[in-house]
Each structure stands twice: as structure tokens, then as C-alpha cells.
C-alpha positions in Angstrom: 140.1 147.7 90.7 139.4 150.1 93.5 140.3 153.7 94.2 142.6 154.4 97.1 144.1 157.5 98.6 147.6 157.0 100.0 149.3 159.5 102.1 152.5 159.3 104.1 155.1 161.2 106.1 158.7 160.3 105.5 160.6 161.0 108.7 163.9 159.2 108.2 166.7 159.3 105.7 165.1 156.5 103.6 163.0 156.3 101.6 163.3 159.7 99.9 160.2 161.1 98.2 161.7 160.0 94.9 162.2 156.5 96.1 158.6 156.4 97.4 157.3 157.8 94.1 159.2 155.1 92.2 157.9 152.4 94.5 154.3 153.5 93.9 154.9 153.6 90.2 156.1 150.0 90.2 153.0 148.8 92.1 150.4 150.1 89.6 150.2 151.7 86.2 147.2 153.8 87.3 148.2 156.4 89.9 148.8 160.0 90.3 150.1 162.5 92.8 147.1 164.6 93.8 148.9 166.6 96.6 152.5 166.8 97.8 152.5 163.5 99.7 149.1 162.2 98.7 148.5 159.8 95.8 145.4 158.4 94.1 146.1 154.7 93.3 144.0 152.3 91.4 144.8 148.9 92.9 143.2 145.4 92.5 143.5 144.4 96.2 142.4 145.7 99.5 143.6 148.7 101.5 145.5 146.3 103.8 147.2 144.6 100.8 148.2 147.9 99.4 149.5 149.0 102.8 151.5 145.9 103.0 153.1 146.5 99.6 153.9 150.1 100.5 155.3 149.5 103.9 158.1 147.3 102.6 160.0 150.4 101.6 159.2 152.5 104.8 161.4 152.9 107.9 160.1 152.4 111.4 159.7 156.2 111.8 157.6 156.7 108.7 153.8 157.1 108.7 151.4 155.7 106.2 147.6 155.9 105.6 145.7 154.0 102.9 142.0 154.7 102.4 139.6 153.0 100.0 137.7 155.9 98.4 134.2 155.6 96.9 133.7 159.2 96.0 135.7 162.4 95.9 135.4 166.2 95.5 138.2 168.7 94.9 139.2 172.1 93.8 142.7 171.9 92.3 145.1 168.9 92.2 148.6 168.3 90.9 147.2 165.9 88.3 145.2 167.2 85.4 141.5 167.2 86.2 140.3 165.5 83.0 142.8 162.7 83.2 142.1 162.2 86.9 138.3 162.1 86.4 138.6 159.6 83.6 141.0 157.3 85.6 138.8 157.6 88.7 135.7 156.6 86.8 137.4 153.6 85.2 138.6 152.3 88.6 135.3 152.9 90.4 
């Protein structure tokens, strides 16, 4: 498993943020929203493979960025720090 940062801008009527959240949850059990439209995702494949899984729900006007992350630093996140640190370390 690798750690990925996924961020997106939804510019059309579909998917909604809820639909995108649900789609991410179906892809992996280990994920968390770290900022409003930024997710941490533990995924067994490559950034390109994760992108391909995510873009199946996106419209032509939507934007998506998937980054494999080796290290991170933060101040406050939407997820609880302790659970995020534990999950990050398990995926690294």
C-alpha cells in the first residue's frame, strides 16, 4: 500500500461532493478527508491507477490531482491526528 493525496474540483452538476466521497469510500477502506476536497488514500496501486479509478465518476469539466506521498507535515486536519498518523504509518 502507498499513501496518496487526492484533490479535486467538481465543476459540473455530477458528481456531487457526496457522490465523490462515496466513490472514494468504495475504492479503499483506508482513507480520510484531510481538507474540504482533499483526501488521504491508502491504495495498493500506482497514482495513475488510482486516477483511472477516480475519473470514472468525473465529468469532463471536473479537475483531479493524485499524488503519491512519502512524507507529510500538517497543523490541523479534518481527521483526528492520532488515527491519521497511525494509518499513514501503516501504509508507508
